[in-house]
C-alpha positions in Angstrom: -13.5 -65.5 -58.6 -11.2 -67.8 -56.6 -11.9 -71.1 -58.4 -15.1 -72.9 -59.4 -16.4 -73.3 -55.9 -15.3 -70.1 -54.3 -16.1 -66.4 -54.6 -13.8 -63.6 -53.4 -15.4 -61.0 -51.1 -13.6 -57.9 -49.6 -13.5 -57.7 -45.8 -15.0 -54.2 -45.3 -18.2 -54.7 -47.2 -18.6 -58.1 -45.6 -18.3 -56.5 -42.2 -20.9 -53.9 -43.1 -23.3 -56.5 -44.5 -23.0 -58.8 -41.4 -23.5 -55.8 -39.1 -26.6 -54.8 -41.1 -28.1 -58.3 -40.7 -27.6 -58.2 -36.9 -29.1 -54.7 -36.6 -32.1 -56.0 -38.6 -32.9 -58.5 -35.8 -32.5 -56.0 -33.0 -28.8 -56.0 -32.1 -27.6 -52.5 -31.1 -25.2 -51.0 -33.8 -22.0 -51.2 -31.7 -22.7 -54.8 -30.7 -23.6 -55.7 -34.3 -20.3 -54.2 -35.6 -18.4 -56.2 -32.9 -20.0 -59.5 -33.8 -19.5 -58.8 -37.5 -15.8 -58.0 -36.9 -15.2 -61.3 -35.1 -16.7 -63.3 -38.0 -14.8 -61.5 -40.7 -11.6 -61.6 -38.7 -11.9 -65.4 -38.6 -12.4 -65.6 -42.4 -9.4 -63.3 -42.9 -7.3 -65.7 -40.8 -8.5 -68.6 -42.8 -10.7 -70.1 -40.0 -13.8 -70.4 -42.1 -15.5 -72.7 -39.7 -15.9 -69.7 -37.3 -16.4 -67.0 -39.9 -19.3 -65.5 -41.8 -20.8 -69.0 -42.2 -21.9 -68.6 -38.5 -24.5 -66.0 -39.5 -26.6 -69.2 -39.5 -27.2 -70.1 -36.7 -26.7 -66.7 -35.0 -29.4 -64.8 -36.9 -32.0 -67.6 -36.6 -31.2 -68.0 -32.9 -31.8 -64.3 -32.3 -35.1 -64.6 -34.2 -36.2 -67.7 -32.3 -35.4 -66.2 -28.9 -32.7 -68.7 -28.0 -30.3 -65.7 -27.6 -31.0 -62.1 -26.6 -30.3 -59.4 -29.1 -29.6 -56.8 -26.4 -26.7 -58.1 -24.3 -26.6 -57.1 -20.6 -23.5 -58.2 -18.6 -24.1 -58.0 -14.8 -21.5 -58.4 -12.1 -22.2 -61.1 -9.6 -19.1 -60.7 -7.4 -15.7 -59.1 -7.5 -12.4 -58.9 -5.7 -9.3 -56.8 -6.7 -8.1 -59.3 -9.3 -11.2 -61.3 -10.1 -14.8 -60.9 -11.2 -17.7 -63.2 -11.9 -20.3 -62.0 -14.4 -23.6 -63.2 -15.8 -24.1 -62.9 -19.6 -27.9 -63.2 -19.2 -28.1 -65.2 -22.4 -26.8 -62.4 -24.5 -24.6 -62.7 -27.6 -21.4 -64.7 -26.8 -19.1 -62.3 -28.7 -20.4 -59.2 -26.9 -20.2 -60.9 -23.5 -16.7 -62.2 -24.2 -15.2 -58.9 -25.4 -16.7 -57.2 -22.3 -15.3 -59.9 -20.0 -11.8 -59.6 -21.4 -12.0 -55.8 -21.1 -12.8 -56.3 -17.4 -9.9 -58.7 -17.0 -7.6 -56.1 -18.6 -8.9 -53.4 -16.2 -8.2 -55.7 -13.3 -4.7 -56.5 -14.5 -3.7 -52.8 -14.8 -4.0 -52.4 -11.0 -3.6 -56.0 -9.7 -1.1 -57.4 -12.1 -3.5 -60.1 -13.2 -7.2 -60.1 -14.0 -9.4 -63.2 -14.1 -13.1 -62.9 -15.1 -15.5 -65.9 -15.1 -18.6 -65.9 -17.2 -21.9 -67.8 -16.9 -25.0 -67.9 -19.1 -23.2 -67.1 -22.3 -23.4 -68.5 -25.9 -21.2 -69.5 -28.7 -18.5 -66.8 -29.0 -17.0 -67.5 -32.4 -13.2 -68.0 -32.8 -11.4 -68.0 -29.5 -8.4 -66.2 -30.9 -10.2 -62.8 -31.0 -10.3 -62.3 -27.2 -6.7 -62.9 -26.1 -5.7 -60.5 -28.8 -7.7 -57.8 -27.0 -5.2 -58.2 -24.2 -2.2 -58.2 -26.6 -3.5 -54.9 -28.0 -3.3 -53.6 -24.4 0.3 -54.9 -24.2 -0.7 -57.8 -22.0 -0.8 -61.6 -22.2 -4.3 -63.0 -22.8 -5.8 -66.4 -22.0 -9.2 -67.9 -22.2 -10.8 -71.2 -21.5 -14.4 -72.1 -22.5 -16.7 -75.0 -22.4 -18.9 -75.9 -25.4 -21.9 -78.0 -26.3 -21.5 -81.8 -26.3 -19.9 -83.5 -29.2 -16.9 -85.4 -27.8 -17.0 -88.5 -25.7 -14.8 -89.0 -22.6 -12.0 -91.4 -23.4 -13.3 -94.9 -23.4 -16.9 -93.9 -23.9 -19.2 -93.6 -26.9 -21.5 -91.0 -25.2 -20.8 -87.5 -26.6 -21.2 -85.6 -23.4 -18.1 -83.4 -23.5 -17.6 -80.2 -25.5 -14.4 -79.7 -27.5 -13.9 -76.9 -25.0 -11.7 -74.3 -26.8 -8.8 -72.3 -25.4 -6.5 -69.6 -26.6 -3.3 -67.9 -25.4 -1.7 -64.8 -27.0 1.7 -63.3 -26.1 2.8 -59.9 -27.5 5.9 -59.5 -29.6 8.0 -56.7 -31.0 8.8 -56.9 -34.7 7.4 -60.4 -35.0 3.7 -61.4 -35.0 2.1 -62.0 -31.6 2.3 -65.7 -30.7 -1.3 -66.9 -30.7 -2.5 -70.4 -30.0 -6.2 -71.1 -30.6 -7.3 -74.6 -30.4 -10.0 -77.0 -29.3 -9.4 -80.4 -27.7 -10.8 -82.3 -30.7 -8.8 -83.3 -33.7 -10.8 -80.7 -35.7 -13.4 -78.1 -34.9 -16.9 -79.4 -35.4 -17.5 -76.4 -37.7 -15.1 -77.8 -40.2 -17.1 -81.1 -40.3 -20.3 -79.0 -40.8 -18.7 -77.2 -43.7 -17.8 -80.5 -45.3 -21.4 -81.7 -44.8 -22.7 -78.5 -46.4 -20.5 -79.1 -49.4 -21.2 -82.8 -49.6 -17.5 -83.7 -49.1 -16.1 -86.6 -47.1 -13.9 -85.9 -44.0 -10.5 -87.3 -43.4 -10.1 -90.5 -41.3 -9.5 -89.7 -37.7 -11.8 -86.7 -37.4 -15.0 -88.3 -36.2 -16.9 -91.4 -35.3 -20.5 -92.4 -35.8 -23.1 -93.0 -33.0 -21.7 -96.5 -32.4 -18.2 -95.1 -31.9 -16.9 -96.4 -35.3 -14.6 -94.2 -37.3 -16.3 -92.5 -40.2 -15.4 -90.3 -43.2 -19.1 -89.3 -43.7 -19.4 -85.7 -42.5 -23.1 -86.0 -41.6 -22.4 -89.2 -39.6 -19.7 -87.4 -37.8 -22.0 -84.5 -36.9 -24.6 -87.0 -35.6 -22.0 -89.1 -33.8 -18.9 -87.6 -32.1 -15.7 -85.7 -32.9 -12.5 -87.4 -31.7 -10.2 -85.9 -29.1 -6.7 -84.7 -30.0 -4.1 -86.9 -28.5 -6.6 -89.5 -27.3 -7.0 -89.6 -23.6 -5.0 -86.3 -23.2 -7.5 -84.3 -25.3 -10.3 -85.8 -23.4 -8.6 -85.0 -20.1 -8.0 -81.3 -21.1 -11.6 -80.9 -22.1 -12.7 -82.2 -18.7 -10.5 -79.7 -16.9 -11.6 -76.8 -19.0 -15.2 -77.7 -18.3 -14.5 -77.6 -14.6 -12.8 -74.2 -14.9 -15.2 -72.5 -17.3 -18.3 -74.3 -16.2 -18.3 -75.7 -12.6 -16.2 -72.8 -11.2 -18.3 -70.1 -12.8 -21.7 -71.7 -12.2 -22.3 -72.2 -15.9 -23.7 -75.4 -17.4 -21.4 -78.4 -17.7 -21.3 -81.6 -19.8 -24.6 -82.4 -21.5 -26.4 -79.6 -19.7 -25.1 -77.3 -22.4 -27.2 -76.8 -25.5 -25.8 -76.5 -29.0 -26.0 -73.4 -31.2 -28.2 -75.1 -33.7 -31.0 -75.7 -31.1 -32.3 -72.3 -32.1 -34.8 -71.6 -29.3 -32.7 -72.8 -26.3 -30.1 -70.8 -24.3 -26.7 -72.6 -24.4 -25.6 -71.9 -20.9 -22.0 -71.6 -21.9 -19.2 -70.7 -19.4 -15.9 -69.0 -20.0 -12.8 -68.0 -18.0 -10.8 -65.0 -19.3 -7.4 -63.9 -18.0 -5.1 -60.9 -18.7 -1.6 -60.8 -17.3 0.1 -57.4 -17.0 3.6 -57.9 -18.4 5.0 -55.1 -16.3 4.2 -57.0 -13.1 7.0 -59.4 -14.2 9.4 -57.5 -16.4 9.5 -54.4 -18.6 7.3 -54.8 -21.7 10.1 -54.0 -24.1 12.2 -56.8 -22.6 9.5 -59.4 -23.1 8.8 -58.3 -26.7 12.5 -58.5 -27.5 12.7 -62.0 -25.9 9.7 -63.2 -27.9 11.3 -61.9 -31.1 14.4 -63.8 -30.2 12.4 -66.9 -29.5 10.7 -66.6 -32.9 14.0 -66.2 -34.7 15.4 -69.3 -33.0 12.4 -71.4 -33.9 12.4 -70.1 -37.5 16.1 -70.9 -37.8 15.8 -74.5 -36.4 16.9 -77.2 -38.8 14.0 -78.2 -41.0 12.8 -81.7 -41.6 12.8 -83.0 -45.2 10.1 -81.4 -47.3 9.5 -78.5 -44.9 9.9 -75.0 -46.3 9.2 -73.0 -43.2 8.7 -73.5 -39.5 5.7 -71.6 -38.1 5.0 -70.5 -34.5 1.4 -70.8 -33.3 -0.9 -68.4 -35.2 1.8 -67.4 -37.6 0.2 -69.0 -40.7 -3.1 -67.3 -39.8 -1.3 -63.9 -39.6 0.2 -64.4 -43.0 -3.1 -65.5 -44.4 -4.7 -62.3 -43.0 -2.1 -60.1 -44.5 -2.7 -61.6 -47.9 -6.5 -61.5 -47.7 -6.6 -57.9 -46.6 -5.0 -57.2 -50.0 -6.7 -59.7 -52.2 -10.0 -60.5 -50.5 -11.6 -63.4 -48.7 -12.4 -66.6 -50.8 -15.8 -67.9 -49.5 -17.3 -71.2 -50.5 -20.3 -70.9 -52.9 -22.4 -72.8 -50.4 -21.6 -70.2 -47.8 -22.5 -67.4 -50.2 -25.8 -69.0 -51.0 -26.6 -69.5 -47.4 -26.0 -65.9 -46.4 -27.8 -64.6 -49.5 -30.9 -66.5 -48.4 -30.6 -64.9 -45.0 -30.2 -61.5 -46.6 -33.3 -62.0 -48.8 -35.4 -63.0 -45.8 -34.4 -59.9 -43.9 -34.5 -57.5 -46.8 -30.7 -56.6 -46.5 -28.9 -56.1 -49.8 -26.2 -58.5 -50.7 -24.5 -58.1 -54.1 -22.6 -61.4 -54.4 
């Protein structure tokens, strides 16, 4: 046990369990394993809002026909460095991994690869995909739009998504530098977790339908999440919607459907980029420079009460290392939710 409201689960059996659930609803084994890995990876990194808790709505969406179990990615157009693909309402994680792989292939020959995606769905934690580029010794970037939940600055109409983005840069001895963020103060998934647990949310996370600040998680879900940095976060979300949505031919603004509307395709758009480091300088030189950069940041004079200065993604890497040894602490509410799914599908779950 990890406290009165948490249960520790090991990563590998959790992956196998999640994959079995996806296979049960018609997802091919390789794709089921991929989606399961994205969810468990998020939990390992401490990003529970995008972890195994996402089995609901994914499994019910597959059952309701809002998302196809068999993912087919088709090429619409291509040039030496770019490609536009249609996800055909398949599983967001499968589409996204394939799109980044295609961007990496382009970058090997052209120096950079950019792949736009239309007709996708929720893809889990954004960090997973730039790390595919890092594993290929490249820099990875992605920009996505998302279902409405954030109002343009000055409005009380939640017509923007929080539109996540992520960038990963390889390092040598240090962890890869990995920024994964949305343009809201907090991911909506964290507000949903608070609502599930009956907990209030901090001030500044969300507003109700009237645009008034709220600490009630359910009111926040029904109202709007607040942009990070005020008008700046709103502006970034608009630009990512134009790149991931308008440029690719995907849905934009309130044309997108949310993942909890189980029988409706989301129409999500993404833009993936891979940069071949060798097009600019030898890979070893970049890795050494990133290591030097990390050391300088770590050695910077700390403010009062600060024990350590972290680079983007570093805290999550450390959390992952610890949880690979000791297991993943999951909220009891999450355990009960996935147990219910398992019972309905006849998949064993021993927690």
